[in-house]
C-alpha positions as CSV (number, residue, x, y, z in Angstrom):
1,M,-0.2,-0.2,0.1
2,R,2.7,2.3,0.8
3,R,4.2,1.4,-2.6
4,F,1.0,2.3,-4.3
5,V,0.7,5.6,-2.2
6,F,4.0,6.8,-2.8
7,I,4.2,5.9,-6.8
8,A,0.7,8.0,-7.0
9,F,2.3,10.5,-5.3
10,V,5.1,10.9,-7.5
11,V,2.8,10.9,-10.8
12,L,0.5,13.6,-9.4
13,S,3.1,15.9,-8.4
14,A,4.8,15.4,-11.8
15,L,1.7,16.1,-13.7
16,L,0.6,19.3,-11.4
17,S,4.4,21.1,-11.6
18,S,4.7,20.4,-15.3
19,G,1.5,22.1,-16.2
20,A,-0.2,22.8,-19.7
21,P,2.5,22.4,-22.4
22,P,3.0,25.4,-24.8
23,R,1.0,25.1,-28.1
24,W,2.0,26.4,-31.6
25,E,-0.7,28.5,-33.1
26,A,-0.7,30.0,-36.7
27,V,-0.5,33.8,-37.1
28,D,-0.6,36.3,-40.1
29,A,3.1,37.8,-39.1
30,P,4.8,40.5,-41.0
31,G,8.1,40.4,-42.2
32,R,9.4,42.5,-39.7
33,I,9.1,39.7,-36.7
34,F,12.5,38.1,-38.8
35,T,14.7,40.6,-37.9
36,E,16.2,39.3,-34.8
37,Q,18.0,35.6,-34.6
38,R,16.8,34.9,-38.7
39,A,18.0,31.5,-40.4
40,E,17.0,30.6,-44.0
41,Q,17.8,27.2,-44.4
42,E,15.7,25.3,-47.3
43,G,12.8,27.4,-47.0
44,I,12.2,27.9,-43.1
45,D,12.7,30.7,-41.1
46,V,13.1,31.1,-37.4
47,A,12.6,33.9,-35.3
48,V,12.5,34.8,-31.6
49,N,10.7,38.0,-30.6
50,D,9.8,39.2,-27.2
51,S,8.9,35.7,-25.7
52,A,7.8,33.6,-28.6
53,I,9.5,31.6,-31.2
54,Y,8.4,32.1,-34.6
55,V,8.5,29.1,-37.6
56,A,7.8,29.9,-41.2
57,S,8.0,27.2,-43.6
58,Q,7.0,26.8,-47.3
59,H,5.8,23.3,-46.7
60,Q,4.9,20.6,-43.8
61,V,7.6,20.4,-41.4
62,S,8.3,18.9,-38.1
63,V,9.7,20.8,-35.0
64,K,10.8,19.8,-31.7
65,V,11.7,22.4,-29.0
66,F,13.8,21.1,-26.1
67,T,15.2,23.1,-23.5
68,I,19.2,23.3,-22.8
69,L,18.8,20.4,-20.8
70,G,17.2,18.3,-23.1
71,Q,13.8,18.4,-21.9
72,L,11.3,18.2,-24.8
73,I,8.6,21.0,-24.5
74,S,7.0,20.7,-27.7
75,Q,6.6,18.1,-30.5
76,E,4.7,19.1,-33.2
77,T,3.8,18.3,-37.4
78,L,3.3,22.3,-38.8
79,P,1.8,22.6,-41.7
80,A,3.0,25.3,-44.5
81,G,2.9,29.0,-42.7
82,T,3.8,31.0,-40.0
83,H,3.4,29.5,-36.8
84,R,4.4,31.1,-33.1
85,L,4.6,29.5,-29.5
86,Q,4.3,31.5,-26.7
87,M,7.1,30.6,-23.9
88,S,6.5,30.9,-20.4
89,A,10.2,31.2,-19.5
90,K,13.4,32.9,-20.7
91,G,16.0,30.8,-21.3
92,I,18.2,29.0,-23.9
93,Y,16.1,26.5,-26.0
94,I,16.8,24.2,-29.1
95,L,14.9,23.9,-32.0
96,K,15.2,20.9,-34.1
97,I,13.2,21.4,-37.5
98,G,13.0,18.6,-39.5
99,T,15.7,16.1,-40.0
100,N,18.8,18.5,-40.7
101,I,17.9,21.8,-39.1
102,T,19.5,22.4,-35.5
103,R,19.0,26.1,-34.1
104,R,19.5,27.8,-30.6
105,V,17.5,30.0,-29.7
106,T,17.7,32.6,-26.2
107,I,14.4,34.6,-25.0
């Protein structure tokens, strides 16, 4: 019984502390957001503005966002267009876009 209570406590603590994962949202973004930390590779633009990460692509692309310690924060396949991920904390993040683009962003 103790073991069950301990496991339930650990699982519940992890769920409550993690909060809701950040979600990507489609935006109609003007070109001016891509003035900071711009990277153009294979038709994909990555930019950071305020506390958000923007990814603009001409085709569907898989995007993963990790903390600097390697913890996966977000993993989604984004359709063509411009998308924004609002970050809740400042820091350094690693973006893995598709199979061969890796980018470090600082918020």
